[in-house]
C-alpha positions as CSV (number, residue, x, y, z in Angstrom):
1,X,-1.5,-14.3,14.2
2,X,-2.1,-15.7,17.4
3,X,-2.1,-19.0,18.3
4,X,-4.1,-20.3,21.1
5,X,-1.7,-20.1,24.0
6,X,-1.7,-16.0,22.7
7,X,1.9,-16.5,21.2
8,X,2.2,-15.1,17.5
9,X,1.6,-17.9,14.8
10,X,3.1,-18.3,11.5
11,X,0.9,-19.0,8.2
12,X,1.2,-22.5,9.2
13,X,-0.1,-22.2,12.7
14,X,3.5,-22.5,14.0
15,X,4.4,-20.4,17.1
16,X,7.2,-17.0,16.2
17,X,8.9,-15.0,17.7
18,X,9.6,-11.5,15.9
19,X,7.5,-8.6,14.4
20,X,3.6,-8.4,14.1
21,X,4.3,-7.4,10.6
22,X,7.3,-6.5,8.2
23,X,7.0,-4.6,5.3
24,X,8.8,-5.2,1.9
25,X,8.7,-3.2,-1.1
26,X,10.5,-0.7,-3.3
27,X,11.9,2.3,-2.7
28,X,9.5,4.8,-2.7
29,X,7.0,2.3,-1.5
30,X,6.2,4.2,1.7
31,X,7.9,1.5,4.2
32,X,8.9,3.7,6.8
33,X,6.2,6.1,6.8
34,X,3.1,3.2,6.7
35,X,5.5,1.2,9.3
36,X,5.5,4.2,11.9
37,X,1.6,4.7,11.3
38,X,0.8,0.8,12.0
39,X,3.0,0.4,14.9
40,X,1.4,3.4,16.7
41,X,-2.0,2.3,15.5
42,X,-0.8,-0.9,16.9
43,X,0.6,0.6,19.8
44,X,4.0,-1.1,19.3
45,X,7.3,0.3,18.1
46,X,8.8,0.6,14.8
47,X,12.4,-0.5,13.3
48,X,13.8,0.0,9.8
49,X,16.7,-2.1,9.0
50,X,18.1,0.3,7.1
51,X,18.6,2.7,10.2
52,X,20.2,-0.7,11.9
53,X,22.6,-0.8,9.3
54,X,23.5,3.0,9.3
55,X,23.4,2.9,13.2
56,X,25.8,-0.4,13.6
57,X,28.4,0.9,10.9
58,X,28.2,5.0,11.9
59,X,27.5,6.1,7.9
60,X,24.8,6.4,5.8
61,X,23.4,3.3,3.6
62,X,24.6,5.8,0.7
63,X,28.1,6.0,2.3
64,X,28.2,2.5,2.9
65,X,27.7,1.7,-1.2
66,X,30.6,4.2,-2.2
67,X,32.8,3.1,0.4
68,X,32.8,-0.3,0.7
69,X,30.6,-1.7,-2.3
70,X,26.8,-3.3,-3.0
71,X,28.3,-7.0,-2.1
72,X,29.3,-5.6,1.5
73,X,26.2,-3.6,2.1
74,X,24.2,-7.0,1.4
75,X,26.0,-9.1,4.0
76,X,25.4,-6.6,6.7
77,X,21.7,-6.0,5.8
78,X,21.3,-9.4,5.8
79,X,22.9,-9.8,9.3
80,X,20.6,-6.7,10.3
81,X,17.5,-8.5,9.1
82,X,18.0,-11.4,10.5
83,X,18.6,-10.0,13.7
84,X,15.3,-7.7,13.6
85,X,13.1,-10.8,12.3
86,X,14.6,-12.6,15.5
87,X,14.0,-9.8,18.2
88,X,12.0,-7.3,17.3
89,X,8.4,-7.7,18.5
90,X,6.9,-4.8,16.6
91,X,6.4,-3.2,13.0
92,X,9.4,-3.9,10.9
93,X,10.3,-2.3,7.7
94,X,13.1,-3.7,5.6
95,X,15.1,-1.7,2.8
96,X,14.1,-2.6,-0.3
97,X,16.6,-5.1,-1.7
98,X,16.7,-7.3,1.4
99,X,14.6,-9.5,-0.4
100,X,17.4,-10.3,-2.8
101,X,18.7,-12.7,-0.3
102,X,17.5,-16.1,-0.1
103,X,18.4,-16.6,3.7
104,X,16.5,-13.8,3.6
105,X,13.3,-14.7,1.9
106,X,13.5,-18.2,3.6
107,X,13.4,-16.4,7.0
108,X,10.2,-14.2,5.9
109,X,8.1,-17.3,5.4
110,X,7.9,-17.6,9.1
111,X,6.6,-13.8,9.5
112,X,3.3,-11.8,8.4
113,X,5.0,-10.0,5.4
114,X,3.2,-6.7,3.8
115,X,4.6,-5.8,0.3
116,X,3.6,-2.5,-0.3
117,X,3.3,-2.6,-4.3
118,X,3.7,0.8,-6.0
119,X,4.3,2.0,-9.5
120,X,7.3,2.9,-11.0
121,X,6.1,6.3,-11.4
122,X,4.7,6.8,-8.3
123,X,7.8,5.5,-6.4
124,X,9.8,8.2,-8.3
125,X,7.6,11.3,-7.5
126,X,8.7,9.8,-3.6
127,X,12.0,9.5,-4.2
128,X,12.8,12.4,-6.3
129,X,16.2,13.2,-7.4
130,X,17.2,9.9,-5.1
131,X,20.1,11.6,-3.6
132,X,20.0,9.1,-0.4
133,X,19.1,5.9,-2.6
134,X,22.8,4.6,-4.0
135,X,21.2,2.5,-6.4
136,X,19.1,5.2,-7.6
137,X,21.7,8.0,-8.0
138,X,22.1,7.7,-12.0
139,X,18.8,7.3,-14.3
140,X,16.4,7.1,-11.1
141,X,13.5,6.5,-12.9
142,X,14.8,4.1,-15.3
143,X,16.7,2.4,-12.5
144,X,13.2,2.5,-10.2
145,X,11.9,0.5,-13.0
146,X,14.2,-1.8,-13.9
147,X,14.3,-2.8,-9.9
148,X,10.7,-3.2,-9.9
149,X,10.5,-5.4,-12.6
150,X,13.3,-7.4,-11.1
151,X,11.8,-7.1,-7.5
152,X,8.3,-7.7,-8.0
153,X,8.3,-11.6,-8.2
154,X,10.4,-11.6,-5.0
155,X,8.1,-9.3,-2.8
156,X,5.2,-11.7,-4.2
157,X,6.7,-14.6,-3.0
158,X,7.3,-13.1,0.3
159,X,4.3,-11.5,1.2
160,X,1.4,-12.8,3.2
161,X,-0.5,-9.7,2.5
162,X,-0.5,-7.4,-0.6
163,X,-1.7,-4.0,-0.8
164,X,-1.9,-2.1,-3.9
165,X,-0.7,1.7,-3.0
166,X,-1.9,3.5,-6.4
167,X,-4.2,6.2,-5.5
168,X,-4.2,5.4,-1.7
169,X,-3.5,7.8,0.8
170,X,-1.1,6.8,4.0
171,X,-4.5,6.6,6.0
172,X,-6.1,4.2,3.7
173,X,-2.9,2.1,3.4
174,X,-2.5,1.4,6.9
175,X,-6.4,0.8,7.4
176,X,-5.7,-1.8,4.6
177,X,-3.0,-3.2,6.8
178,X,-4.9,-3.3,9.8
179,X,-7.7,-5.1,8.2
180,X,-5.9,-7.5,6.8
181,X,-3.3,-8.2,10.1
182,X,-6.9,-8.7,11.6
183,X,-8.0,-11.2,9.6
184,X,-5.3,-13.4,9.2
185,X,-5.0,-13.4,13.4
186,X,-8.3,-14.6,13.2
187,X,-7.5,-17.6,10.9
């Protein structure tokens, strides 16, 4: 991921600023947990765009959905993601729906994106009753399965690296990501 001059390069060899890795995946994939661990191992900072949205608006993502609706949230999320991609030098985790935006997907093509692939049943176990996940409040298992089916092609489209998290502990997922990032950096 480093060009000969020491700057990071995208998959085509062009120098880019921004994160050393961007994590995408469904709710419950472990983006924040894994992202913090990868950042710690790499000695860089971690940033979560959902936390950016909450900080910028002074309310939880759930409250933004409730008070302003999904369309408003997606617009604010898009701005937060594009800002973080441009300025954050560490590991970045995106909200599960960030890939729905074509502009975000286009920008992600310039970065090392790690897709944490998770099954609907594993994700459902991790999100529980989904009180803090606005799109999963009603019928979380069914909604999660539908989200995964709809979004999986988008996650795959933007991913440079895919890690199947089934039956893997966090240390194994982190190790797999670090191995893949090291391999990508060597090219």
